[in-house]
N, C-alpha and C positions, 0 to 999 in steps of 0.2 A: 831077550832084552825087553824091559818094561816100555810100553808105548803109552804116551800121554797126549791127549787132544786139548788144545786151548782154543776156545770158541769166542772169546771176547778180547778186546784190546788190553794188553798188559804191558808193563814196562819191560823193555828188552832184556833186563838183567836176569829174569827168571829162566830164560832158555839155557844160557851157559851154566847156570847153577845146577840145573837138572842133568844136562849132558855130561857134566863132570863126574857124575856117579852112574854113568852108563844108562841113563834114561833117554829114550828117543822121544823127541818133542815134535809134534806137528802143530805149528802155529797158524791157525786158520780162522782169524776173527771175522772174516767175511762170510762164513758159513751161515746159511739160513737155518732156523730150527728144523725144518723138514730135512735138510741135508745132514744135520747132526743125527737125527734118527736113523738115517741110512748108514752113517759111518761108525757109530758108536760101538758096534759089535767087535771092532778090531782093537779096542783100547782097554788098558788096565786103569787108566786115570782120566778124569775129566776136570778141567779148570775153566771156570766161568765167573762172570760178574752177575749180570741180571738179564741176560738175553732171553732166557726161557725158564720154564718150570721144570724141575727135575722130579718127575713123577713115576709111578709104577710102569706106565706105558713105555717110557724111555728106558728105564733100567732093565726091563724085561728083554730089551733088545741088546743088552750089554752083558753077556754071560761071563766075560773076563774082568769086569769092573772090580777094582780093589779100593779105589778112593775117589771122592769128589772133593774138590777144593774151591771154595767160594772166596773171591777176591773182595773182601770186605768183612763186615761183622755179621749182618743179618743172614739167617738161613731159612727164612720163612717161606721161600719158594722151593724148598727141598723137602721131600717126604722122608723125614728122619726115622719114622717108625719102620718103614720098609727097608731103609738102609741097615738098620739094626738087625732085621730078620735075615738080610742077605750077608751080614757081616762085612759091610762096606764102610770104610772109614770116612768120616766127615771132618774136613779141615776148614777153618775160617781164619781170618786175620784181624781181629779187633785191635791187636797191638799195633797194627800198621796205621790206623787212622784215629786212634783215641786222642792223640794230641790235637789233631785238627778239630775234632768234635768239641773238645774242651775249650779251645780258643773261640770257635764259632759261637758256642753257647754264651760265653762271656761277652763277646762282641754284640750279639743281639740284645742281651740284657742291658748293657751300658747304653746302647743306642735308644732303646725304649725309655729307660729311666731318665735320660737326658734330652729326649725328644729331638735327637740329632736329625732323624729322617724328615721330621716336620720342619725344623728350622732351616735346613738346607733348601728344601723345596720353596719355602716362603721367601727366602732371600733371593733366590733365582727369579722370583716373580716380583721383586722390588718391594718386599714387605720386611720391615725391621721390627719384629715383635719380641721384645725382651721378656716382659712379664709373663706373657702367654707360654713362653718356652722355658720357664723356670724348671729345673730338674730336681731329682732326688739323689741322695747320697747312699751308695751301696753299703758302706761300712756300718750303717745303722740298721740294716735289714737282717732278718733271719731267712736263709735260703733253704728250702726243702727239696731234696733230691729223691726222686722215685727211681729205684734201680741203682745199685752201687757196685757195678762191675767195672770193666775197663773205662767206659765212657763217663759214667757218673763220678768215678774217683778222679779222673783227669780234670773234670770241671771243678770239683771240690779243691783240688790242688791249686788251681788258678785263683780261686776265691780267697784262699788263705792270705794272700798278699793285701787284700782289701780290708782285712780285719773284721769281716762280718761273721756271724754265727751260722754254721752249716749243720743241718740235720739230714740224716739219710734213713730211708726205709727200703728194705728189700725183702720180699716175702719168700725168697728162695735161699736166703743165707741167714746165718747167725754168727755173732762174733766178728762182724765186719767193721765196726767202728775203729777209727784210727785218728792220727793227728790232724787230719783234714776235715773229718765229719763225725758227728756223734750219732751212734745207732739209736733210733727211737722207734716207737710204735707209730702206725699210721694216724692214730688218734692224736698223739702229741704233735706230729707234724702238721696236722690240720688245725690244731689250736694255735700254733705259733708262727707258721710260715708267712712271710711277706712275698716270697718268690717261690714258684713251683716249677721244677724242671724235670722232664721225663727222659729217662735213659734206660728203657727196658726193651727187650726183644719182643717181636710180635709172635705170639703163639696162640693156641686154642683157648688159653686161660685169660689173656688180656686183650684179645680183639674186642673192640668197643668196651673196654674196661670202664671208661668214664661216661657216666650218665648224669642226669640232673642231681640225683642224690649225692653222688660222689663230690661234686663241687659245692653243693649246699652245706656240706659238713665242715667246710673251711670257715673259721670264725672271722677272718679279716679279708678284705679285698686283697688280691695278689696279682703279681706279674706271672704270666705263663710262658714257659719256653718248652718247645717240643722238637727235639732232634732225634726222637726214637723212630716211631712209625706213625703215619697219619691215621691208620685204622684204630689206634688206641683211643682217639678222641674224635667223635663225629663233628663235622663242621657245624651242624645245627646247635650242638651244645656250646661250642665256642661262641657262636653268634649270640645265643641267648644270654650268656654271662658277660659278654662285652656290652650288650644292650643294657643289662641291669646294673653295670658298674662293678660287679664282683670281680671280673677280670679287668685290671687296670691297663694292661697292655699284653699283647700276645706276640711272641716271636716264633714263627712257624717255618721250619725248614722242610717239613713233611706235611702232606695233606691226605685226607681220607681217600681221595681219588686224584692221583697226579696226572692222569690223562684228561686234561681239562676239557677236551672236546667230547668227552663221554660222561660228563656229570649228570646225575639224575636230576629231575626237577627240584627235589628237596635240597640236594647238594648245591645246585646252581643258585637257588634262592639265598642260601647261607653264604656262598662264595661271593656273590654280587654285593652283599652287604659288607663282608669283611674287606674286600678290595677297596671300598670307599672309606673305610674307617682309618682315622689317623692313629688309632690305638693298636694297629696290627702291622707287623713287619714280616715280610716274606723273603725266603730264598729258595731256589729250586733244587732241594735235596742235595746240597753241596757241602753240608757241614763237615763231612769226613773226606772231602774230595779236593785236596790241595795238590800243588806241584810236588811237595815233599811226600805226601801220603801215597801218591800214585807209585812212587818208587818203593817206599817202605812196605806197602802191602805186598808187592811182588817179592821183596826180600824175605818177608815173614813167611809167605806161602812156600817159597823155595826151600827155606830151612826146614819147615815142618814136613814137607814131602820127602826131602832127603832123609830125615830122621826115620821115616817108615822103612827105608831100605838099607840104612847103614846101622849096624849093630855096634 
């Protein structure tokens, strides 16, 4: 019998889905990373969210391991190259939270463009400032999407109803243009975008992808949305371009360092500036984490794992 270890909280539907195909499931979300190292030798499968890194040290303790399943989209904490050498399957579930990400990105953008976060705070303090809170209309904007996979496409789908022009650039694909977005070069996107939204995975090629030159090449000031990974854009770069006015507003669901009590002095300086800025809107890496996506992610993983063992 195939034995699978789940070490993070998952929706309960995944257990019977796997048991139906004769997979034994040990659901132990309370396990510490140290205990996982002790127990992993007995299992063919490991299912997790983000409790720990899956590195060579861990996998060398798992001679029977046949697959690793990540409850979410990003797999940057998993050593993919070593998995390939061991012929261990890697499963993730971007289909499970792509709708949530698309909606969250749109919500952040509309909030920034209409200054809803500012107006709400001012009225609560007895200020009624109409002119200062005049917004902008999305349908007149060109939205540039970096990364046109599950997440980027869902954002584009939701933008269609607003009538705005959507451009997409993805350096890992060709022929991806569709009814929701036009496939363009990065140069064209930089020339025309009023909004810039990142939807790329974190890997060795795009960690700290954005530097000063990257943003300087955009012709117009723009709104920035990042629901990808914080390490794609350093906090200092966001601070610099908010200060200069090149970034009109930034919606940040992810940060370069999300353990806020461990910020480096440089990160802390930038973060302290950004949290005081009316042009920045934060959320705590919940863009893909809704009530519905919690269920759907487990359903997607369950189906993909079952497909490994059902011919």
